[in-house]
C-alpha positions in Angstrom: -15.0 -22.8 -0.2 -11.7 -24.0 -1.7 -13.4 -24.6 -5.0 -14.9 -21.1 -5.1 -11.5 -19.5 -4.4 -9.9 -21.7 -7.2 -12.6 -20.7 -9.6 -12.1 -17.0 -8.8 -8.3 -17.3 -9.3 -8.8 -19.1 -12.7 -11.3 -16.5 -13.8 -8.9 -13.6 -13.0 -5.7 -15.2 -14.3 -4.8 -14.5 -17.9 -4.7 -17.1 -20.6 -1.5 -19.2 -20.6 0.0 -17.5 -23.6 -0.4 -14.1 -21.9 1.0 -15.0 -18.4 4.7 -14.1 -19.1 3.9 -10.7 -20.7 1.4 -10.0 -17.8 4.1 -10.9 -15.3 6.6 -8.6 -17.0 4.2 -5.6 -17.2 3.2 -6.1 -13.6 6.9 -6.2 -12.6 7.5 -3.0 -14.5 4.6 -1.3 -12.7 5.7 -2.7 -9.3 9.3 -1.6 -9.9 8.2 1.9 -11.0 6.0 2.2 -7.9 8.8 1.1 -5.6 11.2 3.5 -7.3 8.7 6.4 -6.9 8.1 5.4 -3.3 11.9 5.5 -2.6 12.8 8.6 -4.5 9.9 10.6 -3.0 10.8 9.5 0.5 7.1 8.7 0.9 7.6 7.1 4.4 8.9 10.5 5.7 5.5 12.2 5.2 3.9 10.3 8.0 6.3 12.0 10.5 6.1 15.5 12.1 9.7 16.4 11.1 9.7 19.9 9.5 12.8 18.8 7.4 10.4 16.6 5.5 8.8 19.7 3.9 12.1 20.6 2.2 12.1 17.3 0.3 10.6 19.6 -2.3 13.0 22.5 -2.9 10.0 24.9 -3.4 9.3 24.7 0.3 12.8 25.9 1.3 11.8 29.5 2.0 8.8 28.4 4.1 11.1 26.2 6.2 13.7 28.9 6.7 11.2 31.5 7.7 9.5 29.1 10.1 12.9 28.1 11.5 13.6 31.8 12.4 10.2 32.4 14.0 8.9 32.1 17.5 6.6 29.3 16.4 9.7 27.0 15.9 9.9 26.4 19.6 6.3 25.2 20.0 4.9 24.1 16.6 6.0 22.0 13.6 4.5 22.3 10.1 1.8 19.7 10.9 0.7 21.6 14.0 -0.5 24.4 11.8 -1.2 22.8 8.4 -3.0 19.6 9.4 -6.3 19.1 11.1 -6.2 17.9 14.7 -9.9 17.3 15.5 -9.7 13.5 14.7 -7.1 11.0 13.4 -9.2 10.1 10.3 -9.5 13.7 9.1 -5.8 14.3 9.9 -4.5 11.5 7.7 -7.1 11.9 5.0 -6.1 15.6 4.7 -2.4 14.7 4.7 -2.9 12.1 2.0 -5.1 14.2 -0.2 -2.9 17.3 0.2 0.3 15.2 -0.2 -1.0 13.7 -3.5 -1.9 17.1 -4.8 1.6 18.4 -3.9 3.3 15.4 -5.4 1.4 15.8 -8.6 2.1 19.5 -9.0 5.7 19.2 -8.1 6.2 16.2 -10.4 4.5 17.9 -13.3 6.3 21.2 -12.5 3.0 23.1 -12.5 3.5 25.1 -9.2 4.0 28.8 -9.0 7.1 30.3 -7.4 4.9 31.9 -4.7 3.2 29.4 -2.5 -0.4 30.1 -1.7 -2.8 28.0 0.3 -6.1 26.7 -1.2 -9.4 27.0 0.7 -9.0 23.6 2.5 -5.5 24.6 3.8 -6.8 28.0 4.9 -9.7 26.3 6.8 -7.2 24.1 8.6 -4.7 26.9 9.5 -7.5 29.1 10.8 -8.8 26.2 12.9 -5.4 25.6 14.3 -4.7 29.3 15.1 -7.9 29.2 17.2 -7.0 25.8 18.7 -3.7 27.1 20.1 -4.7 30.7 20.8 -8.3 30.2 21.7 -8.0 31.9 25.0 -6.8 35.1 23.2 -9.2 34.9 20.3 -12.1 34.4 22.6 -11.3 37.6 24.5 -11.3 39.7 21.4 -14.2 37.8 19.9 -12.2 36.6 16.9 -13.1 32.9 17.0 -14.3 32.8 13.4 -14.1 30.0 10.8 -12.6 30.4 7.3 -16.1 30.0 5.9 -17.4 32.9 8.1 -14.6 35.2 6.8 -15.5 34.3 3.2 -19.0 35.5 3.9 -17.6 38.7 5.3 -18.1 37.9 9.0 -14.7 38.5 10.6 -11.1 38.3 9.5 -8.6 35.5 9.2 -5.9 35.4 11.9 -3.2 36.1 9.3 -5.0 39.1 7.9 -3.6 41.0 10.9 -0.7 38.7 11.9 0.7 38.6 8.3 4.3 38.0 9.3 3.7 35.0 11.6 5.4 32.6 11.2 6.6 32.9 7.6 7.2 36.6 7.2 6.4 38.1 3.9 7.5 35.3 1.7 7.2 36.2 -2.0 9.3 33.6 -3.8 12.2 31.2 -3.6 14.6 34.1 -3.6 13.1 35.7 -0.5 15.7 34.1 1.8 18.9 33.8 -0.3 21.2 33.2 2.7 18.8 31.0 4.7 19.9 27.5 5.7 17.6 24.5 5.3 18.4 20.8 5.4 19.4 19.4 2.1 17.6 16.2 1.1 19.8 13.2 0.7 20.7 12.2 -2.8 18.6 9.5 -4.5 21.7 8.2 -6.3 23.0 5.0 -4.6 26.6 5.0 -3.5 27.6 2.2 -5.9 26.4 4.3 -8.8 28.2 7.4 -7.6 31.5 5.4 -7.4 30.8 4.0 -10.9 30.3 7.4 -12.4 33.5 8.9 -10.9 
């Protein structure tokens, strides 16, 4: 067993003359990954804290409108925007959606008006019914997103358009709204050096 492991390590390791450059390049990649992890506050996205959403300035309006809604008392962002049927789907969705968000925000390819894609619409519709199922059952409105796409029923927010975000159009929709400001990524020692 020891010999097999040694053979695998020798097979994967670079030739002697390439070891130093490989270590340097690997260090650059590891350093870049650690820097990206730190500056993006990646650890915060596992939590349910709504302030995490304003790590990206584009989400400020959504945060402010939620904060002034009745949902603030009973629901966080994840209560509406993440699946709750099982833990694997929840974290798969969070990871996939988070990577998509990180990519479009990093590449600056987002629009000023936030719109949900089909997977997000599916999840929000599921969660409206999960929380308000007793009401939706009474009015026979327990429909899935796919059923509404086929023309069989309406989405909850087709009628309840202003809940919980109001009629958000762009970043300038709430010019006087207060949202938490993310901490600066600049270390204190560097701030002192710059002054």
